[in-house]
C-alpha positions as CSV (number, residue, x, y, z in Angstrom):
1,M,0.0,0.0,0.0
2,V,2.7,2.5,0.9
3,N,4.5,2.1,-2.4
4,K,1.3,3.5,-4.0
5,I,1.5,6.8,-2.0
6,P,4.4,8.9,-3.3
7,I,4.2,11.5,-0.5
8,L,5.0,8.9,2.1
9,Q,7.9,7.3,0.2
10,G,11.3,7.8,1.7
11,L,10.0,8.5,5.2
12,D,12.0,6.9,7.9
13,P,10.4,3.6,9.2
14,M,9.3,5.1,12.6
15,T,7.5,8.1,11.0
16,L,5.9,5.8,8.4
17,L,4.7,3.4,11.1
18,E,3.3,6.4,13.1
19,V,1.4,7.7,10.1
20,L,0.0,4.3,9.1
21,S,-1.0,3.5,12.7
22,M,-3.4,6.5,12.7
23,A,-5.1,5.5,9.5
24,Q,-8.7,4.3,9.2
25,T,-9.7,2.6,6.0
26,A,-13.0,3.0,4.2
27,V,-14.3,1.4,1.0
28,L,-16.6,3.8,-0.7
29,G,-19.0,3.3,-3.6
30,P,-19.1,5.5,-6.7
31,G,-20.6,8.9,-6.2
32,T,-19.6,9.3,-2.6
33,T,-18.7,12.8,-1.5
34,I,-15.6,12.6,0.6
35,I,-14.9,16.3,1.1
36,N,-17.4,19.2,0.7
37,A,-16.1,22.7,-0.2
38,G,-16.7,25.2,2.5
39,Y,-16.7,22.6,5.3
40,P,-14.2,23.0,8.2
41,P,-10.8,21.4,8.0
42,G,-10.7,17.8,8.8
43,P,-8.8,14.6,8.1
44,M,-6.1,14.1,5.5
45,F,-7.0,11.4,2.9
46,F,-5.0,9.0,0.8
47,L,-6.5,7.2,-2.1
48,E,-5.4,3.6,-1.9
49,S,-7.4,2.5,-4.9
50,G,-10.1,3.9,-7.2
51,K,-10.6,7.3,-8.9
52,C,-12.0,10.6,-7.6
53,V,-12.9,13.9,-9.2
54,V,-12.1,17.2,-7.6
55,Q,-14.6,20.0,-8.3
56,V,-14.7,23.7,-7.5
57,R,-18.1,25.2,-7.8
58,G,-19.3,22.2,-9.9
59,R,-16.4,22.5,-12.3
60,Q,-13.9,19.6,-12.6
61,V,-10.4,20.8,-11.7
62,A,-8.5,17.5,-11.2
63,M,-8.7,13.8,-11.2
64,L,-7.2,11.7,-8.4
65,D,-5.9,8.2,-8.8
66,A,-4.5,5.5,-6.5
67,G,-1.5,7.0,-4.6
68,D,-2.9,10.5,-4.5
69,C,-3.7,12.4,-1.3
70,F,-6.0,15.2,-0.6
71,G,-7.2,17.5,2.1
72,E,-3.8,19.1,2.7
73,I,-4.8,22.6,1.7
74,S,-7.3,23.2,4.5
75,L,-5.2,21.0,6.9
76,L,-2.2,23.3,6.5
77,S,-4.1,26.6,6.3
78,A,-6.8,25.8,8.9
79,E,-9.3,27.3,6.4
80,P,-12.4,25.7,5.1
81,R,-12.1,23.0,2.4
82,T,-11.5,24.5,-1.0
83,A,-13.1,21.8,-3.2
84,D,-15.5,18.8,-3.4
85,V,-13.9,15.4,-3.8
86,I,-16.2,12.7,-5.1
87,T,-15.5,9.1,-5.9
88,L,-16.0,8.0,-9.5
89,T,-15.4,4.3,-8.9
90,Q,-15.4,2.1,-5.9
91,S,-12.5,3.5,-3.9
92,T,-10.4,2.6,-0.9
93,V,-9.5,5.6,1.2
94,L,-7.2,6.0,4.1
95,Q,-8.3,8.7,6.5
96,L,-5.9,10.3,9.0
97,P,-7.1,12.5,11.8
98,A,-6.0,16.1,11.2
99,V,-4.5,16.8,14.6
100,L,-2.5,13.6,14.8
101,F,-1.3,13.9,11.2
102,L,-0.2,17.5,11.7
103,Q,1.7,16.5,14.8
104,C,3.5,13.9,12.8
105,A,4.2,16.3,9.9
106,H,5.5,19.0,12.1
107,S,8.0,16.6,13.7
108,N,9.1,15.5,10.2
109,P,10.4,18.3,8.0
110,A,10.5,16.2,4.9
111,L,6.9,15.2,5.1
112,M,5.8,18.8,5.9
113,G,7.8,20.1,3.0
114,R,6.1,17.6,0.6
115,L,2.7,18.6,2.0
116,Q,3.4,22.3,1.5
117,N,4.7,21.8,-2.0
118,L,1.6,19.8,-2.9
119,A,-0.7,22.4,-1.5
120,N,1.1,25.2,-3.3
121,S,0.9,23.3,-6.6
122,R,-2.9,22.9,-6.2
123,L,-3.7,26.6,-5.4
């Protein structure tokens, strides 16, 4: 599973174990809204399998595939969610609680840097 998530690759084994120990897995059917724009910040998500669409005001702005993560913009900014994320196919999603994931990221500069770079590329 970890080899499918580029943002987690290269983390030291202890940090990786810490991140994965916090994860909750959910299998979601097509058409499931995972994130709603305008909602308060919440968990960080990793798409283990499946496909999702990212929409802003009903307009598609991105597609997500296995290995992609999402939720980092509001997680880092503490601002409301910026987009809707909806499954297109049956999808397996790893959900990491915001507070715990941020604690882990703050204690690991490489992970924090990757998250910030990803958020900046999506804004």
